[in-house]
Structures are given as C-alpha cells and as structure tokens.
C-alpha positions in Angstrom: 28.1 81.2 99.6 30.1 79.7 96.7 30.0 81.4 93.3 27.2 80.1 91.2 27.0 80.0 87.4 24.1 81.5 85.5 22.9 77.9 84.6 23.1 76.8 88.2 20.9 79.7 89.3 18.4 79.1 86.5 18.2 75.4 87.2 17.8 76.0 90.9 14.4 77.6 90.7 11.9 74.8 91.4 8.5 76.4 91.0 8.7 77.9 87.5 5.8 77.3 85.1 7.2 74.7 82.7 5.7 76.5 79.7 7.5 79.8 80.5 10.7 78.5 82.2 12.5 81.8 81.9 14.5 83.5 84.6 15.8 87.0 84.2 19.0 87.2 86.2 20.1 90.4 88.0 21.6 93.0 85.8 24.9 92.9 87.7 25.1 89.2 88.1 28.8 89.1 87.2 29.6 91.7 90.0 28.0 89.7 92.8 30.4 89.4 95.8 29.5 85.8 96.6 31.6 85.6 99.8 29.5 88.5 101.3 26.0 87.0 100.8 24.1 84.2 102.4 21.5 84.0 99.6 21.0 85.6 96.2 17.8 87.6 96.1 16.6 90.0 93.3 13.6 91.5 91.7 12.6 91.0 88.1 12.8 94.4 86.5 10.3 93.5 83.7 7.8 92.0 86.2 8.1 94.1 89.3 5.9 91.9 91.5 8.2 88.9 90.9 11.4 88.1 92.9 13.8 85.3 93.1 15.5 83.7 96.1 18.5 81.3 95.6 20.6 79.8 98.3 23.0 76.9 98.6 22.4 73.8 100.8 24.1 70.4 100.7 26.5 71.6 98.0 23.9 72.6 95.5 21.7 75.6 94.7 18.1 75.7 95.6 15.8 78.6 94.6 12.2 79.8 94.3 10.2 82.3 92.3 8.3 84.7 94.7 5.3 86.8 94.0 4.7 90.0 96.0 1.2 90.5 97.4 -0.1 94.1 97.3 0.7 96.2 100.4 -2.1 97.9 102.3 -1.0 101.6 102.6 -3.3 102.2 105.5 -0.9 100.4 107.8 2.2 102.4 106.7 3.1 103.5 110.2 3.3 100.0 111.8 6.5 98.1 112.2 6.7 94.6 110.7 9.5 92.0 111.2 11.1 90.3 108.2 10.9 86.5 108.6 14.4 85.9 107.3 16.6 88.6 108.8 14.4 89.3 111.9 14.8 93.0 111.6 11.7 95.2 112.3 11.0 97.8 109.5 8.2 100.1 108.5 5.2 98.3 106.9 6.0 99.6 103.4 9.5 98.1 103.6 8.3 94.6 104.3 6.0 92.7 102.0 4.2 89.4 101.9 5.8 87.2 99.2 4.3 83.8 98.2 5.8 80.9 96.4 3.7 78.3 94.8 4.7 74.7 95.4 5.6 72.8 92.2 3.1 70.2 91.2 1.7 68.5 88.1 -1.7 68.2 89.7 -3.8 71.4 89.0 -5.4 71.3 92.5 -2.0 71.2 94.2 -0.7 74.0 92.1 -2.9 76.3 94.2 -0.9 75.4 97.3 1.5 78.2 98.2 3.9 79.1 101.0 4.2 82.7 102.1 6.4 84.8 104.3 7.1 88.5 105.1 10.4 89.6 103.5 12.2 92.9 103.2 10.8 94.4 100.0 14.2 95.1 98.6 15.6 91.7 99.5 18.6 93.2 101.3 18.5 91.1 104.4 22.2 90.2 104.0 23.2 93.9 104.3 21.4 94.3 107.6 22.7 91.0 109.0 26.3 92.1 108.3 25.7 95.5 109.9 27.6 96.3 113.0 25.2 96.1 116.0 24.9 98.6 118.8 26.7 96.9 121.6 25.6 96.9 125.2 27.9 95.9 128.1 26.2 92.5 128.5 26.3 91.6 124.8 28.5 89.0 123.2 31.4 90.2 121.0 30.3 91.9 117.7 31.8 89.2 115.5 29.9 86.6 117.4 26.6 88.5 117.0 27.1 88.9 113.2 28.0 85.2 112.9 24.8 84.3 114.8 22.7 86.6 112.6 24.2 85.1 109.4 23.7 81.5 110.7 20.0 82.3 111.5 19.4 84.0 108.1 20.9 81.1 106.2 19.0 78.4 108.2 15.7 80.2 107.8 16.3 80.8 104.0 17.1 77.1 103.5 14.1 76.0 105.5 11.8 78.3 103.4 13.2 77.2 100.1 12.9 73.5 101.1 9.3 74.0 102.3 8.4 75.3 98.8 10.2 72.5 97.0 8.7 69.7 99.1 5.2 68.7 98.2 2.8 68.6 101.1 2.6 65.2 102.6 -0.6 63.2 101.8 -1.4 62.9 105.5 -1.2 66.7 106.0 -3.5 67.2 103.0 -6.1 64.7 104.1 -6.0 66.0 107.7 -6.5 69.6 106.7 -9.2 68.5 104.2 -11.0 66.6 106.9 -10.9 69.5 109.3 -12.3 71.8 106.6 -15.1 69.4 105.9 -15.9 69.1 109.6 -16.1 72.9 110.0 -18.4 73.1 106.9 -20.8 70.6 108.3 -20.8 71.7 111.9 -21.4 75.3 111.0 -20.1 78.4 112.8 
C-alpha cells in the first residue's frame, strides 16, 4: 500500500455522518509501515465500538467507518473465522462489525453491511506470518503472497459494497419478497 496522507485517509471514509464528519486517526499514524500493510485498520480510542478500515484501490483511498456489535460471552469457546484474513480464532477475538451505507434518504440510511473481523484489526500480521509447511504445500513466499492477495481483494470488495448504494432492482425485489411473506403468513 502506498503511503497515505492524513487528509487522504479522512476523505476516504465514505459513510460518515455529514454533521459530525470527524475522524480520529491512529495515535501512531506517522509510524505506519505502509509497505507492510494491505489496509489501514484502527479503533477509535474515544469511541471504543468504532473502527475504521481504509484501503487503496484504483490509485485512490477508500474507507469505511465500522461499528462493533456486542459479543455474546456465552459462545466464548467456539472458533470463528474472520471474513478478511480467513483465520479461525476464539469467539471473543472476532466480532461482527457493521458499516452503514451512505445515503441522503433516511430509509436507506438504515441499510448496513456487516462482516466478522478480527477484533483488533490485525489481519495483516497474521497474513504475513510464516505458515507451517507440509511436504505438499507450495513455497512459503507463494503462500504468503496468496494470503495477501486474498486479504486485499476481500477488503476492497467489502469497502466497495459499503460505498455503492443498493441497486433499485435489488431493493424492490427484496421488498416484494418481504411483502409476499407477510401476506402469505408462516
């Protein structure tokens, strides 16, 4: 990822509330090793349930504001897979994050996209880790490159899915299906 300026990162977030268009950057923003990351992800220290995810695609930065859903502690012993890095972790180390789609229409502002992410947003660290190699595996560098490519493509796809408004055809089709279920009953 190429080095981004503070302004580029702030301008990249597409789903901020226009009234409070304020992004708190990570405390060590100037120390980011851009060549080692595939996306920039951080938690807002003043709003612990808020996180940001910024990546680069087509030569420009794209980013979203994420909100963390509460975790259910009763499931703490289960393993859950992160949707970006595809590593299985304990349930309390992976959380559901949602990103509202940007819209001027109040009804469409309720439209959100969610995915399971590593709670500490450190997918890049795991992806760069050296894998345990079996005799039939590909070379280690090839495995890491494949992981990085997958992480980047899934991150870009998610950020784009938030930025793009749902197509009118999808909205009307899903609305028609809901109305049919309501009238037909259980």
